[in-house]
N, C-alpha and C positions, 0 to 999 in steps of 0.2 A: 243644358241637360238635367232630365226629371229625376229626382231622388227619392220617387214615388216606387216604393215595390217594383220592381222590370225585371224580365227578362233579358238577359244581354247574353247576345246569340255571336259566339265569334267561329267564323267559318271559312277557309276559303273561295270556298265552290260558291258563285256568287246565285244560283240557282236554287241549290239546297238552304241554305242563308235564309234567301227571299219565300222560297217554302215554309218554310219552319217559321218565320216572323208572319204569314199570312197564319197558319197553323193557330198562333198562338192568338192573334189579334181577333182571329174569329171566335176565340174561346173566352176572346173578355178583356185580357193581359195585355197590359205593356209590355214593348218591346225596342230594344238600342243593337243596332246591328252593325257589327265590323270586320272588315275584310281578312285583318291579320291582328297577330299577338300586339303587335307593336301598335299600333293605330286602338285600340281596348285601354291597353296600358297607358295612352297617353290621356284618355278621359277619365280614365276609372279614378273614386276619390271613396275614401274611407267611411265618409257617410251616407255611399251609395246602400239602396239595399236592394231587395230580388233573389237572384241565382243566376249562374253562369251555366251558360251551354256551350258547350267546346270540344270543337276540332280534335282530336289528339295528333293527328299527321297532318302537319302544313309547313312550306318551303320555310327558313332559314329556324327561328322560335317555333318548336314545336309546342303541344298541348299543355304537357308535363311538366316543360321550362316556363311556360309562362302562368300554372299554376306554381312553382314556388315561388318567382319572381310578385304575386300577388299575397302568398304566406310570408313572404320578407318583411312587404310593406304592410301587414298585419290587414287584411282584408279578406273576410272571412265568410263572403258568399258562396252559401252551396256551389258545388259544382256536378255537373252531371256533364259525364264525356261521349263523345260519336268518334264509331271508329268504322271506317269500310276495309277494315281489315285485321279480323280474328290476331288478338298479338295481346296471349295470357300475363308473359310478366310487364309490360304496360298497363292492361290492367288492374295486374297486383299492386302493384308503385303508387297507380293511380288512386286506389283503394286507402294504401298506406298511407298517402297524404291529404287524406280526407275525405276525397270525391265522398260523392251517396250513391253514382250511380255509375256504369259504363255500357253503352249501347251500344249495337252493330246498326249499320245502315245495308240497307235498306230497314229504318224501323217504323214499328207500328203506330200508326198518330194518336189514336186513344193512349197505348202504352207511355207514347213517351208524356203527350198531356198527363195523366197521371202523376206522371215521375215530375215533372215541372209543379204540379199542383204542390206536391208535398216538399223539394226544395223550397217553395216559396214560403210556407207553413214551416217550418222549421228553417229560414230566415229570420224570418219573422219572432220567434221562440228566443234566436240566438238574440236580434237585436234587444228583445225585451229582455233579457237577463244582464245584457254587459246594461243596459241601461240599470238594471238595477245596483249593479255594481259599481258604477260610477257614485252614483245615489249616495249608496253608503260608505264609500271611501272618502266623500264630502264630508259624511256626519263623523267618521269617526275624525276624521283631521280637525276636527273641534271639542275633540276630546283634550285634557292636560293631561300630562306623564303619570300623574297619579291613580287618576282614572281609567289609560290604559292600563295599567299593569292588574289594576285590583277587574279591571273587564274578562283580558284573559285567564285570572285563577276562578272568574265565576264561570267563565265560559267553559275550563276545565273540569265544573264539577264544584269546587270547593265549597265549603257552607263560611257562614259569615263571620264564623269564630275562626275558622282556617287563616279566611284572607287577611281577618285582623291579626293575627298572629304569626302570620305572613310577612303583613307588610307593616310591623309593628305601629299596628292604630287599634282603635276600639272598635266596638261591636259596632259602637254607637258610628262611627266615622264612615264604617261600611257601608253600612246602611243609607246613611247620606250620600254616596260614591255610587250605587248601585239606583238612586231614585234621580239621581242627575242623569248618568249613563241612559234609564228608560228614555228618560225625555230628551237628551239629546239625539238618538239615534232612533226614536218613536217606536221605541217598543211596547205591546201590548201587556207583555206579559214575562215574564224568567224563560219559557219556551222559545217565545218572540224570539226573546233577545240573543238565546243563542241560534237560532235555524238563519236568523238575521247576519251574523255574522260569520258563522263557519257558510254561509251561501256565498260569501262574497270573498273568500279567501282563494 
C-alpha cells in the first residue's frame, strides 16, 4: 500500500467507484478503491496521506460510522462525502464530524476534482503541521524541569526580572536558561520561541 498522497475511494457501487478512480487518475492522482468500509479499515494506516471520498450509504457500516471509526483511530485524512439521496441531517452530522464537503450524486466531475484537490492540499498541510508539532514535542522533552518552568514564564510574557523573582534565582541565571532554551528549541528570536511553543500546544 502506497503512503504517497492518495485519493481513497470507498463506495459499494462498483461502477461509480471505478468511474471516480478513472477520473482521478486522468488528473494525475494516485487512487486506491475499496468496495466496503471494513475493507478500507483493514487497509488504512495512520501514516497514510491523501484524502477519502466516501459514500454515505452502504450496507452494514455506513459512511458516518466509518468516519467515526477513523477518528477513533486518529486517522485525520480529509473526508468528502457522496450521497445519492439528499439527506440534510446526515450532511450536518458529517460536517460536524469534520468532513470538508458533502456532494450529491450524480456529481459534476470538474467540481469533484476541485474539491479533491482542495482536500489533498488540506491533508498535506495537516501532515506538515503534525510533523512540526511532533518535532517541537521532541525538543521540549530535552528541557530540564527548571528550564521548562522558565520557558512557561517567558512565553507568558514575564520579564527576566519577574522570572528570576518567581523562580528565586538570579537574573543572570534566567539569561542562561533563556540562551539554553533558544538553542535546544532552535529558536532564532524570542518571538520565534513563543510562536513555536504556542503552535505545539
